[in-house]
C-alpha positions in Angstrom: 14.7 14.0 22.8 11.2 13.3 21.3 10.9 10.3 19.0 8.4 10.7 16.2 5.9 8.2 14.7 4.3 9.8 11.7 0.7 8.6 11.1 -1.3 9.3 8.0 -5.0 9.5 9.1 -8.2 9.9 7.2 -9.9 11.2 10.3 -13.3 12.3 9.0 -14.3 13.0 5.5 -17.9 13.9 6.1 -20.1 14.5 3.0 -23.6 15.8 3.0 -25.1 12.6 1.9 -27.2 9.9 3.5 -25.9 6.3 3.8 -27.0 4.2 0.9 -27.1 0.5 1.1 -24.9 -1.1 -1.6 -23.2 2.1 -2.3 -19.6 3.4 -1.5 -19.0 4.8 1.8 -20.3 8.4 2.3 -18.5 9.5 5.5 -15.4 8.2 7.4 -14.1 8.4 11.0 -11.0 7.1 12.6 -9.6 5.8 15.9 -5.9 5.6 16.9 -4.4 3.0 19.2 -0.9 3.9 20.6 1.3 1.4 22.4 4.2 2.2 24.5 7.0 -0.2 23.6 9.1 0.8 26.7 8.3 -1.9 29.4 9.7 0.4 32.2 8.8 4.0 31.6 5.7 6.0 31.0 5.6 7.6 27.5 4.8 11.3 27.2 3.2 11.9 23.8 1.9 14.8 21.8 -0.6 14.2 18.9 -0.5 17.0 16.3 -3.4 17.0 13.9 -3.0 18.9 10.6 -5.8 20.0 8.3 -5.3 20.0 4.5 -3.8 23.6 4.8 -1.2 22.4 7.3 -2.9 24.1 10.4 -1.9 22.2 13.5 -4.0 21.2 16.6 -2.2 19.4 19.5 -3.2 17.0 22.2 -0.9 15.8 25.0 -1.2 12.6 27.0 0.7 9.8 28.7 0.8 6.1 27.9 1.6 3.6 30.7 4.9 1.5 30.5 4.1 -1.4 28.2 0.5 -0.2 27.8 -1.7 1.2 25.2 -4.2 4.0 24.7 -7.3 4.1 22.3 -8.5 7.5 21.0 -12.0 7.5 19.9 -13.5 9.9 19.2 -10.3 11.8 18.4 -9.5 14.6 20.8 -9.2 18.4 20.1 -10.6 18.2 16.5 -14.1 19.4 15.2 -16.6 17.2 13.3 -15.8 17.3 9.6 -12.1 17.3 10.1 -10.2 15.8 7.1 -6.4 15.6 7.6 -3.4 13.8 9.1 -1.4 13.6 12.3 2.0 13.1 13.8 2.7 11.5 17.2 5.8 12.6 19.0 7.0 10.7 22.1 9.9 10.6 24.6 9.7 6.9 24.5 9.5 4.4 21.6 5.9 3.9 20.6 3.8 2.2 18.0 0.4 3.2 16.5 -2.4 1.8 14.4 -5.5 3.4 12.9 -8.9 2.0 12.5 -11.2 3.6 9.9 -14.9 3.1 10.0 -17.5 4.4 7.6 -21.3 4.8 7.6 -21.9 3.7 11.2 -19.4 0.7 10.9 -21.1 -0.6 7.8 -17.4 -0.4 6.4 -14.1 -0.8 8.2 -10.4 -1.0 7.6 -7.1 -0.6 9.5 -3.5 0.5 8.8 -0.4 1.3 10.7 1.7 4.4 11.4 5.0 5.3 9.9 8.3 5.8 11.6 9.8 7.8 8.6 9.1 8.9 5.2 11.0 8.8 1.9 11.3 10.7 -1.5 9.5 7.8 -3.2 6.5 5.8 -2.2 5.2 2.7 -4.1 1.5 1.8 -4.2 1.1 -1.9 -5.5 -2.6 -1.8 -6.1 -4.5 1.1 -7.7 -7.9 0.5 -9.3 -10.6 2.3 -11.3 -13.9 0.5 -12.2 -12.4 -2.9 -11.3 -15.5 -5.0 -10.7 -17.0 -2.1 -8.6 -13.9 -1.2 -6.9 -12.0 2.1 -6.9 -9.1 3.4 -4.9 -8.3 6.7 -3.4 -5.2 7.6 -1.4 -3.7 10.3 0.9 -0.1 11.5 0.6 1.3 13.1 3.7 4.2 15.5 3.8 6.4 14.0 6.6 9.3 16.3 6.0 10.4 19.6 7.7 9.2 21.9 4.8 6.6 22.3 2.2 7.0 19.9 -0.8 5.5 18.9 -4.1 4.8 15.4 -5.3 4.2 13.8 -8.8 2.3 10.5 -9.4 3.0 8.0 -12.2 0.7 5.0 -12.9 2.2 1.9 -14.3 1.4 1.1 -18.0 -0.4 4.4 -18.4 0.8 7.4 -20.3 -2.5 9.3 -20.4 -2.6 10.8 -16.9 -0.4 13.8 -16.7 2.2 13.8 -13.9 1.5 17.2 -12.5 3.2 18.5 -9.4 0.9 18.8 -6.3 1.8 21.1 -3.4 1.5 19.7 0.1 2.2 21.9 3.2 4.4 20.5 6.0 2.5 17.8 8.1 -0.6 18.0 5.8 -2.0 15.4 3.3 -3.6 15.6 0.0 -6.3 13.2 -1.3 -6.2 11.6 -4.9 -9.4 9.8 -6.0 -9.1 7.4 -9.0 -12.8 7.3 -9.6 -12.6 10.8 -11.0 -9.5 10.1 -13.2 -11.0 9.4 -16.6 -7.4 9.3 -18.0 -7.0 5.9 -16.4 -9.7 4.5 -18.8 -12.9 2.6 -18.0 -11.0 0.0 -16.1 -7.6 0.2 -14.5 -5.8 -2.4 -12.3 -2.1 -1.6 -11.7 0.3 0.2 -9.5 1.5 3.8 -8.9 4.6 5.5 -7.8 4.5 8.8 -5.8 7.7 10.9 -6.0 8.4 14.0 -3.8 10.6 16.9 -4.8 14.3 16.5 -4.1 14.9 16.4 -0.4 11.2 15.8 0.3 9.8 13.1 2.6 6.4 11.6 2.1 4.2 8.7 3.3 0.8 7.4 1.9 -2.1 5.2 2.7 -4.5 3.7 0.2 -8.2 3.0 0.6 -9.8 0.4 -1.7 -13.6 1.0 -1.9 -16.3 -1.3 -3.0 -20.1 -1.3 -2.8 -20.0 -3.4 0.4 -16.3 -3.6 1.5 -13.4 -1.2 2.4 -9.7 -2.1 2.4 -6.7 0.0 3.6 -3.0 -0.4 3.2 0.2 1.6 3.5 2.3 2.7 0.6 6.0 1.6 0.7 8.4 4.3 1.5 11.8 3.5 0.1 13.0 0.3 -1.5 11.5 -3.2 -1.4 12.9 -6.7 -0.8 13.8 -9.6 -3.1 11.9 -12.0 -1.0 8.7 -10.5 0.8 6.9 -12.6 3.3 3.1 -13.0 3.8 2.1 -14.4 7.2 -1.5 -15.3 6.2 -3.0 -16.6 3.0 -6.6 -17.6 3.5 -8.4 -19.1 0.5 -11.6 -21.0 0.1 -11.9 -21.0 3.9 -15.5 -20.2 5.1 -16.0 -18.1 2.0 -12.6 -16.1 2.4 -10.2 -15.7 -0.5 -6.9 -13.9 -0.7 -5.2 -11.8 -3.4 -1.5 -10.9 -3.2 -0.5 -8.0 -5.3 3.4 -7.7 -5.8 4.9 -4.7 -7.3 8.3 -4.6 -8.9 10.0 -1.4 -7.8 13.3 -2.2 -9.5 14.5 -1.2 -13.0 14.3 -4.5 -14.8 11.6 -7.2 -15.5 11.9 -10.3 -13.2 10.3 -13.7 -12.9 8.8 -14.2 -9.4 7.9 -17.5 -7.7 5.7 -17.4 -4.6 5.8 -20.5 -2.3 2.8 -21.3 -0.2 3.1 -23.3 3.1 -0.1 -24.6 4.9 -0.5 -24.1 8.7 -2.0 -27.0 10.7 -2.4 -29.2 7.6 -5.1 -27.0 6.0 -4.2 -27.2 2.4 -1.3 -28.5 0.3 2.1 -26.7 -0.3 2.4 -25.3 -3.8 4.2 -22.6 -5.9 3.1 -19.9 -8.4 5.3 -18.1 -10.9 4.6 -14.8 -12.8 6.8 -12.2 -14.7 6.5 -8.6 -13.5 7.8 -5.6 -15.4 9.7 -2.7 -13.9 7.2 -0.5 -12.0 4.3 -2.9 -12.6 2.4 -5.3 -10.4 0.9 -8.8 -10.7 -1.8 -10.7 -8.8 -0.9 -13.9 -6.9 -2.9 -16.4 -4.8 -6.4 -15.2 -5.9 -6.6 -17.2 -9.1 -4.1 -19.9 -8.2 -6.5 -21.2 -5.5 -9.7 -20.0 -7.3 -11.8 -19.0 -9.2 -9.7 -20.4 -12.0 -8.0 -19.1 -15.0 -6.8 -15.4 -14.8 -7.4 -13.1 -17.6 -4.1 -11.5 -18.6 -0.8 -12.4 -16.7 -1.8 -15.9 -15.7 1.6 -17.4 -15.2 2.0 -20.9 -14.0 1.2 -22.7 -10.7 0.7 -26.2 -9.3 -1.9 -25.1 -6.7 -5.3 -26.8 -6.4 -8.2 -24.6 -7.5 -11.0 -24.6 -4.9 -8.9 -26.3 -2.2 -9.2 -24.9 1.3 -5.9 -23.3 2.2 -4.8 -21.5 5.4 -1.1 -20.8 5.7 1.7 -18.4 4.8 3.6 -17.5 1.7 7.2 -16.2 0.8 8.8 -15.1 -2.5 11.1 -18.0 -3.0 12.6 -17.0 -6.3 13.2 -13.6 -8.0 15.3 -14.3 -11.1 16.9 -10.8 -11.5 16.8 -10.0 -7.8 14.6 -7.0 -8.2 13.2 -5.2 -5.1 9.5 -6.2 -4.6 6.7 -4.7 -2.4 3.2 -6.2 -1.9 -0.1 -6.0 -0.3 -2.6 -8.8 0.7 -6.3 -8.4 0.3 -8.7 -10.7 2.2 -12.3 -10.9 1.0 -15.5 -12.6 1.9 -17.9 -11.5 -0.7 -20.9 -13.4 0.6 -20.5 -11.7 4.1 -19.4 -8.4 2.7 -16.1 -8.3 4.7 -12.7 -7.4 3.4 -9.4 -6.0 4.6 -5.7 -5.6 3.5 -2.2 -5.7 5.0 1.3 -5.1 3.8 3.7 -8.0 2.9 6.9 -7.8 4.9 10.6 -7.5 4.2 12.2 -10.4 6.1 15.2 -8.2 7.0 12.8 -6.3 9.3 12.1 -9.4 11.4 13.1 -9.5 15.0 12.6 -11.9 17.9 9.7 -9.7 19.3 6.5 -8.5 17.6 3.9 -6.2 19.2 0.2 -5.9 18.6 -1.3 -2.6 19.9 -4.9 -3.8 19.8 -6.1 -7.3 20.9 -9.9 -8.0 21.6 -12.1 -10.8 22.9 -15.8 -10.3 22.8 -15.5 -6.5 22.7 -19.0 -5.3 21.6 -19.0 -8.1 19.1 -15.4 -7.8 18.0 -12.6 -10.2 18.5 -9.1 -10.6 16.9 -7.0 -13.3 15.4 -3.2 -13.1 14.8 -0.7 -14.9 12.7 3.0 -14.9 13.6 5.4 -16.4 11.1 9.0 -17.6 11.9 11.4 -16.4 9.2 14.5 -17.4 11.2 17.2 -19.8 10.1 15.8 -22.8 12.3 12.8 -23.9 14.3 11.5 -21.9 17.2 8.6 -21.7 19.6 6.8 -18.4 20.3 5.5 -17.1 23.6 2.7 -14.3 23.6 1.8 -12.2 26.6 -1.6 -10.4 26.6 -1.9 -7.0 28.6 -5.3 -5.5 29.5 -5.4 -1.8 28.6 -7.6 -0.6 31.5 -5.2 -1.6 34.3 -2.1 -2.7 32.5 -2.3 -6.3 33.9 -1.1 -9.4 32.2 -4.1 -11.8 31.7 -2.6 -14.7 29.8 0.5 -16.1 28.2 0.3 -18.4 25.3 3.0 -20.6 23.7 3.0 -22.1 20.2 4.4 -25.4 19.1 7.7 -25.6 17.3 7.5 -23.5 14.1 9.8 -24.4 11.2 11.2 -21.6 8.9 8.4 -19.9 7.1 5.8 -21.6 9.2 3.1 -19.5 11.0 1.4 -19.6 14.4 -2.3 -18.8 14.3 -4.4 -17.9 17.4 -8.0 -16.9 17.4 -8.9 -14.7 20.5 -12.6 -15.2 20.6 -13.4 -17.0 23.9 -9.6 -17.2 24.6 -8.8 -14.3 26.9 -11.8 -12.8 28.8 -15.2 -11.2 28.1 -14.8 -7.6 26.9 -11.0 -7.9 26.8 -9.3 -4.9 25.0 -5.5 -4.7 25.3 -2.3 -5.6 23.5 0.0 -8.5 22.9 3.7 -9.1 22.7 5.1 -12.3 21.1 8.7 -13.4 21.6 10.7 -16.1 19.8 12.3 -18.7 22.1 15.9 -19.5 21.1 18.4 -18.0 18.7 16.9 -19.2 15.6 13.6 -17.5 15.8 12.8 -14.2 13.9 9.2 -13.1 13.7 6.8 -11.2 11.6 3.0 -11.0 12.1 -0.5 -9.5 11.4 -3.8 -9.2 13.2 -7.3 -9.5 11.9 -10.0 -7.7 13.9 -13.5 -9.2 13.1 -17.0 -8.0 14.1 -19.8 -10.5 14.4 -22.4 -7.9 13.1 -23.5 -7.3 9.5 -21.4 -5.2 7.1 -17.7 -5.0 6.5 -16.5 -5.4 10.1 -13.0 -6.8 9.2 -9.9 -4.9 10.0 -6.2 -5.9 9.4 -2.9 -4.5 10.6 0.7 -5.4 10.6 2.3 -6.4 13.9 5.1 -4.2 14.9 8.7 -5.4 15.2 10.6 -4.4 18.4 
């Protein structure tokens, strides 16, 4: 029986415009990394690409046991393709997508989906927010054509019109063109499919010099989401955490920040979030100071260097929450996003399909957080893609609950290393979640982030 991983892809959205320095991206292209989670058997995969009308093109391949494949350029599709994809496999696989724009002047990353839902939550939607706008693709992951409606939090001006999507295909919604959102909009959105429908969505946050991507949340949230990396006032990097309340009642939310390696001071931040709405954490708590609007309360130190993790430690009415994390270095024009985690999804093993060391100027850094009931060490194994050989193992020190292990791979593995990593908790108390940053040393937005995959 073929197992499916549904992947929403913005493969190529080519516009007949030249690249303009200081302007939003003009053309996009994507690569896919597919990892075989079966350590003993080769995976036989089929990648089916769908254009906006739902017309399919297929590509068959194999992925070595425990190995990974990179597809760039994407096979079987013509230049100018704009669509989505589904990967089918006879073994369990995981996949991520890297999106680049304007000759790698911009970059972002997101993961594949294993299933869709009737409702998808998008915690951060923007129009005219300090030069940032969003656009998103909604893919029909079900077995028949469907329609979707979109509701924007705290907005009654945008009509919730039904939009048709063929099976397997995707539709693009651009907020820059939506004058009904007003001159400036910072909020959340909920996408709902017709009864029995199944959808997924990915969001692009676009600025004049940076590009972010994150996945919409299919289904419910968690009362206590986990964030493996908060990185503020650290070599010009800052973090913004956007939490959306997908429940039916308002709730007061407290986020607790825990430093890693003594970089920063533990602190908390509390805000009230209405039903369907979202609020920003971390960004103003550590700097640049007082937030206009929903400031809440916190005891964090503005301007202090902080590198660590975070968890929702209190949620007064136990509402389901979802969240995304934006990392930004405005001075270097680098930015990326990743999804907050439901701790219930933690396992003793996490997999990273793409790890690099000095690969054409790119390297990775990972953060693995222990959300188990007790302390645990973590052992990570690195496998080279070209020959499926293990090049190194790496063990953390003891990690207390909600403490993260950080590893930068630059100069750590081997020159030109491209491969994958698997991290395993040692002992019964360890449960892991993680994320990976991909960073290029060149100019432009060469920062990508994706979520580690639990196995």
